[in-house]
Each structure stands twice: as structure tokens, then as C-alpha cells.
C-alpha positions, 0 to 999 in steps of 0.5 A: 495437206495431201487432200489440198494438193489433190484438189489444187494441183489439178486445178492449177494445171487445168487453169494454166492449160485453159489460159494457154488455150484461150490465148491461142484460140481464134474466136468464131462467129457464135462467140463474137456474136454474143460479145458484139451484141452486148458490147454495142447495144445502147443500154440494157433495154436495147440489149433486151430488144436485140435478144428478142431476135436471138432466141437465146436466154439472157443470163450470159448476155447480161454478164457480157453486158456488165463486162462490156461497160469496162472494156471492149476487148473480147479477151475479157469475155474469154477470161471470165468464161475460163473463170466459170469453167475453173469454178465448175472444175473445182466444184466437181473435184471438191464435191462429186462423190466419185473416185478421185481418178474418175473426177480427174478424168472427167475434168480433163475430158472433152467438154470440161477442158475444151468445149465448155472451157476454151470456146466461150459460150453460155454452156459453161455457166449452165454446167456450173449450175448443174454441179452446184445443184447436185452438190446442194441436193442433200440439203435441198429442203433446207436450201430451197431458195438457193436451189431455186436461184440455181435452177433459174440461172440454169434455165436462162443459160440456154434452151438445153439448160432450161430442159435440165432445169425442168428435169431437176425441178421434176426430180425435186417434186417427185422426191418431195411428194413420194419419198420425203413428203414429211421433210417437204411439209416441215419447210416454212410456207414463206420459203416455199412461196419465195422459192417458187416465185424465183424459179417460175419467174426465171423459167417464164423469162427464159421461155419468153426470151427463147421465142425469137421474132423470126424463126426460120427453123421448121419443126419436124412433127412427122415420124421419120426413122432416119431422124430418130437415128440422127437424134440418137447419134447425138447421144453417142457423140456426147458420150464418145466425142472422139473425133475423126483424126484425119482432117483439120476440121475435126470439130463436131466430127466423130470417129464412127463415120456412119450415122446409122451406126452411131444411132444404133450405138446411141440407142444401146447406150440409152437402154443400158443407162436406163437399166443401170439406174433401174434400182433407183427409180427417182434417178431413172426417171431423171435420166429417162425423162431428161434424155428423151426431152433432149432427144425430142428437142433434137428431133423436132426443133434443132438437131444441133452439134456436139456442144448441144449434144454434150448436155446429154453427157452432163445429164448422165453425169448428174444422174450418176451424182444424184444416184449416190443419194438414193438407196437401191430398190430390191426387185422381187424377180430373180431374173430381173435382179440378175439382169440389173446386176449385169447391167450395173457391172457392164455400165461401170466398165463403159463409164470408165471407157467413156471417161478415157475417150473423153480425155483423149478427145480433150487432149486431141482438141487442145493439140489441134487448137495449138496447131491450127487456127480455129477461125481465120477471121483474126488473120484476115482482119489483121491483114485488112487493118494493115493495108486499108487506108482511112475512109476505105469501106470494109464489107463482110460476106455472108451475113453470119460471118460475125467473127470478122467484125468481132476483131475490128473496132468499127462497123462493117457493111453487110451487102446481103442484108444491105446494112451497116453494123457489127453483129447479125440481126436475125430478121428477114433481111438476115435470111435474104439472098442476093445474086452477083448482080445485086451484090456488085450493085450494092458494093458499088453503091456503098463505095460511092455513097461514102466517097471511097475508092477502095473496098475490102471484102472479107468472105468465108468463101471465094468471091466469084462475081465478075464485073466491069464496074469494079476491079476485083483482086484477091489479096489473101486466102486463109483456108486451113481452119478447124471450123470450115465455115470460118475460112477467110478470103480477102479481096480488094475492090477498086473503082475505075 
């Protein structure tokens, strides 16, 4: 009875806090972009065709596609995402081989209670797959098919999930070839073949879907010490996501302002982590290879934000979990042994500090979520819906401000891309630019095409264009938002 209360009471609190938070959370463009794609796609093949321009694996979109067949309310997506987060917290509380206090602190830390719970993205699903993999690892040679399915889903959750899935696969192969070869040889060949087919099919599908038709992000292949520092600063922010406490826009900020200092701290944490796992070579390989792979992706392809850097923290937690399954290796050098023992002692203190910092960051983020709007798109669209007459045109600037159409029940006009729709299509028109003369001309032309006298413009920046062909009046400005690019300005444009 006592053990049940220790499990279910925290989960109940976790779910209640999460439910309250999502009901107060104004979704931003990335959340609603995925929802709109799946909601408004014409069938499964249409969805897969659209995803070819997204550069994201498909599993989260497929889940949302199923939800969208029953309801058009984005709240359904939030509830499903909260359910995934609650399952992840259950798995960690129930199966993680850590002290109970550590498990509690982790589940109520920043990533588990806010970033991967309140904000509805695919990363929460990937986190759940990571914990299921770790809990299933002791029975890995008897549950190959289950592990292959988990890794296939993990690989298709995000590009970071793909990297983690490849690291998990590498750990399994190292374990099977060098440590437990006898157990691997006793597995029926048919099971090995089936597991390999599932896993490699999942990896192939993930890799294919991550190659967008239009890729505007240049790769950084030359060496730059500044960019190394930027990548390493992501590791510091992942371990210590305590934000800057002064502005409303706390999201993705850090209490350590100087980027070079964060890079130094991140590098120190990486070296300490390697020393901490040095007595367990298999886990050391997973930690070092996984961290370097994630940091290399940040260096060469996409620096990313805290939601992306968080996978470094997830990887470190997985390595701590897996390390409990391996006995320590004795070293012959007495000096090296003392260094490793000292690193382990220091590491335990830092782990405790990390968990405390994570909980503080989680509490602070939730408090700010309740106090301020994450995005102003919801307020702006509610205003437009109450004042716009039937037949009025609704336009949105810029092209990536998908959160505005996410709260509307009709397509909007994107004047920069010069198209009508609900979600962004990442083609050449999406990345095009337009000056004031072009914007005014397109807005005027769209109003005349539809025979509308009024146009309602929702922009995340002040609209500074002036023209004699249209009367432009600012109706409202919503500027106090957590995400600064989710501010909203509402304008009414009227034909003379």
C-alpha cells in the first residue's frame, strides 16, 4: 500500500499540474504547425507528401492525423501529449533504479514537467521511448522485437531521437559482440532477422523523411572555436536550464548570460561525465559517442534551442540508468583509480545540484506560464473573430506565424508567400521576401479579388507600411508574451 502511494500520489499531482498548465498554455507556431498539417491534409498520402517539406520524422504527425479524424480541436493534441508525458513519468518513477527522491526531482524537473509535457511536440514521445528502452534493457536478448520497435519509434520521433536510437543500437551491438556474445548467439535467428528488419526499416524511413525538399540551413563544416563554444553551451543549458529571471521572455534563456562561460562550463561537465562513467566502458562509450554526436549536429547543422539541447540531458540520464546494469571495471593504476573515485564523488554532488536546478527551472516556467501568455495569437484571433464581418479577409504576417491560423476555423491569406492556407509550406515561396509596396499591392489585390471591403491583418511585428490606397488602423497590440516572436498586432485595412 505504501509503495502504491509513493508511485500514484506523485503521478496524480504530476497529471493535475500538467492538465492545469496545458489549459493555461497558449500554443505557439511549432505546436500548431504540426496540428494544422495533420488536421488539414487530404488523406494519409497528402500528409506524407507535405512532410517531405518539413524535415521531421512522421510518427508524431501520424498520431495527430489519427486524432484529427475525430476532432478539429487542438486541445485533443494537448491531452494526448499530456498522456504521453504522464506515461513517461510513470515509467521513470516505477522502473528507474535511482533513489526515490532523485526520481521525484527528475519527474518534476524542467524537461519532464514543462518542456516535454506542457509544450506539445514530438520530443515527449521520444523521451518515453528512451525510458522504455532502459527499463527493457536487462531482458534485451529475450525481447529483441520489443526493443527494435521502441528504437524504430524513437528514431521517427525527431532527428535527436534518431541520434539516440543509433547510440542505443551501438550500445546493444557492443554489449552483444564483446560482453555477452554467448547470449546473443542463443537468440533464434528468425527473431534477430525480424528485429533487424523492423529497426532498419524504421531508421530508413526516419532518415528519408528528415531530408526536406528545400533545405535553407547551410552546414558549417569549417572549424570555428566560437561555434564549438556555442555547441558546448547547449550542454550547460541542458543540464542547468535555470533561466534568466528578469524578463518575461525567460524561455530558452539561461542564468549564465555569457556564452563563452557557458561553453567552458559545458566542456567541463562533458569531461566530468566521461570520468564518471570511465569504470563502465560500455556506458562511457554511449555517453561520449552520444554527446559528441548531438554536439556535432548542433555544430554543423542546427544550433537549436533548449528543447533540442534537452536530449543531452536525456542521454546522460539514460547512461546513469544503464550504468546500474554493468559492474565497474578495476583499473591497475592507483593514481587513475583515485582520480576516478574523486570524479565519482564530485559527480554525485553535481547530479544532486542538477536535479535541484531542474526542479527550480520547472517551477519557475510553470509559474510564468500561469502569469503570462506564451503566445498572443489566441487573444488576437479571438479579437478578430468578434469584430470581423462575414466575407472579410484575414491575413497573417510573416509566413511562419502559424499560431494565428491555428486558432481560426478557416484558411488565411499569407501575403509574403502569396497563398491561402492554414499551415506553412516550406518551399521557395515560404522563404521569399516582400517589401512594403509588394505587400500592400498583394493585400489590395486579394481584397478586390474576394470583393471584400475590410481586411484583418495579424502580425507578430508592427506593420509599418504606409499607402494611400488603403486605410490602415491598428486595433490592438498584445506584447507581453513569453515567446517574443509570438507577440501579436491586429490591424484593420479598409478600401476607400
